[in-house]
N, C-alpha and C positions, 0 to 999 in steps of 0.2 A: 211366719216365724224366724228368728234370727238363728244364728248358729248356737246359741246358749239356751234357747227355748227348749222346754221339755213339757210334754202334755201326758194325761192319762184318761182313759174313757172307760166308763163302765155302764151297761154291762157288756159291751162288746168286747172290753178288756184290750183295748188298743192303746199303745205306749206309743208316743212320738218321743223319740229321743234324737237330737242333732239331727232332726229333720227327716228320720228314718221312722217307719211304721214298724213295729212289731205286734203282732196279734197273739194274743196269749189265749188259748182255748184248752179245755179239758182234754185228756188222752181219750183216746177211741174207746168207747164203753163206759166212760165215766159218767155215773147216774146223775152227776150234779151239772145243770146248765150254767152258764156264765153269769145270768141274770140273778141266780139264785144264791150265788155265792155272798159269804158274809160280808156285811157291807164295813164293817169295823176292820175286819182283815184287809180290807181294801185299804183304808185310812192309814193304818199301820203300813202297809207297804208304801204308801204315798210319802211318808216320812223318810223312807230309803230311797225313793225314785226322785223326791224334791220337784214335782212339776211345776210349771209357770202357767199351763192351761189344763184345765179337767173338763172333760165331757161327760155328762151322766143324764140320767131320765129322772123324772121328778120324785119317783120313790126312793131312789138314792139319797138325793137332796133331804127328803122327808125322815129318813132312818137316821141320817147325820144330824139334822136338826132335833130330833126325839132324843140321840144320844148326848148331844151337849146339853140339852135342858135337863136331862134326868142327872147328869153328872152335877150341875148347878144347885140340884135340890139337897145335896148333901152338904153343901157350903154354907157358913154362916149367913145370917140375913144381911149384913152389911155388904157382902161380897154379891148376892144377888141384887140387892139395889143398886149397887154400883155398874155391874152389869148391864143393867135396864137403862140406867140415865146413861150410861156410855153409848149403849145402842141408839138411844133417842138423840144425842147429841150428834152423833155420827151421821143419823140419817137427815137432820137439821142442815149439817154442813154439805152433805151430798147434794141436797135440794137447793142449795145456793143461799139458804136461811143462816142467820147468825145463832149460834147455839148459847151465845151469851157467855160471860166470865166464868160462871159456875159451871155451865156446861161444858165449856171448853177445859176447865180443871179436872172435872170427873172424866172427860174423855181420854185426857193425858194419862190420867192415874189408872183408868180402866186398860187403856193399851199397854201400860208398863205391868199392870199384875195379872190380868184376865187374859185379853185379846192375844198377848204373843205367846202365851202356852198353846192357846188353840191353833194359831196358825203353825206353831213349830210341829204341832201333830199331823199338819197336812204339808209339811217339808220346808215351810217357812219362805218358799218363793213363789207361791200361789198367785197369780194376778188376774186371773180369769177363770170362771166357771160358768158353763153352760149347758 
């Protein structure tokens, strides 16, 4: 990691900031273990920490995925459709396929209107999540 890299880990709650590891554990006698902490509180904390690398167990990613999908249900149909189409175009692009002109336009629009808001909730600098 570079000098400007930051990372965050869950459930161990290890933060990597400027190549230093800082472990966050609950105080002695605290009934809540780190792996049971509220995942959405972690996402809110990520907006403050602005990590570039995030380590988490599959359950954390499932909860984040469910929360994002739950927030999309409340949005108008065109936003949901644009999100789906943007994700599909992004998958094609990542796999080396051409998303086509319409797919590229939908991806650019989805990036501008939807995906940047989601990225900002994770601090806007996240480059790798494992």
